[in-house]
C-alpha positions as CSV (number, residue, x, y, z in Angstrom):
1,M,3.5,-4.0,14.4
2,D,4.2,-5.5,17.8
3,D,1.9,-3.1,19.6
4,E,-1.8,-4.2,18.9
5,D,-3.4,-1.0,19.9
6,W,-1.2,1.0,17.6
7,A,-1.7,-1.5,14.7
8,E,-5.5,-1.2,15.2
9,G,-5.3,2.6,15.2
10,F,-3.1,2.5,12.2
11,E,-5.5,0.3,10.3
12,K,-8.5,2.6,11.2
13,K,-6.7,5.7,9.9
14,I,-5.6,4.0,6.7
15,S,-9.2,2.6,6.1
16,D,-10.7,6.1,6.9
17,A,-8.2,7.6,4.4
18,F,-9.3,5.2,1.6
19,L,-13.0,5.0,2.5
20,K,-14.7,7.6,0.3
21,V,-18.1,6.1,-0.3
22,E,-20.5,5.1,2.5
23,N,-21.1,1.4,2.9
24,E,-18.0,0.4,0.7
25,D,-15.2,-1.7,2.0
26,P,-12.1,-1.0,0.1
27,Y,-9.5,-3.6,-0.4
28,I,-6.5,-2.1,1.4
29,Y,-3.3,-4.0,0.7
30,F,0.3,-3.8,2.0
31,E,3.2,-4.8,-0.1
32,Q,6.9,-4.7,0.0
33,F,8.9,-4.7,-3.3
34,D,12.5,-5.4,-4.1
35,F,14.2,-2.9,-6.4
36,K,17.4,-3.2,-8.5
37,G,20.3,-2.5,-6.2
38,G,18.8,-4.3,-3.3
39,D,16.5,-1.6,-2.0
40,I,13.2,-2.8,-0.4
41,D,10.4,-0.3,-0.1
42,S,6.7,-0.7,1.0
43,I,3.3,0.6,-0.4
44,I,-0.2,0.7,1.1
45,F,-2.8,0.9,-1.7
46,D,-6.4,0.2,-2.5
47,M,-6.5,-2.8,-4.9
48,D,-9.8,-1.6,-6.2
49,Q,-8.2,1.5,-7.5
50,V,-4.7,0.2,-8.5
51,G,-6.1,-2.9,-10.1
52,K,-3.1,-5.4,-9.7
53,R,0.1,-5.9,-7.8
54,E,2.3,-5.0,-10.9
55,N,0.6,-1.6,-11.1
56,A,1.4,-0.9,-7.4
57,L,5.0,-1.9,-8.0
58,Q,5.2,0.6,-11.0
59,L,3.5,3.4,-9.0
60,L,5.9,3.0,-6.1
61,A,8.9,2.8,-8.4
62,D,7.9,5.9,-10.2
63,A,7.2,7.9,-6.8
64,I,10.6,7.0,-5.3
65,H,12.6,7.0,-8.7
66,Q,13.6,3.3,-8.5
67,K,13.7,0.6,-11.2
68,A,11.9,-2.6,-10.7
69,Y,13.2,-5.9,-11.6
């Protein structure tokens, strides 16, 4: 995200997509995960809804049909 204007716009769009209740500030998190076979994939998620990092890993693995370490 070398372009600061683009990054700020991206952050706003992500926050707006996650922000469902007025006056709440969701905990938006970006994470990269390594999968068996050397693939690396990324996920953006709301920690308040997902709960913990391991849940995000499993959600991403299921969505892209990968196996986590």
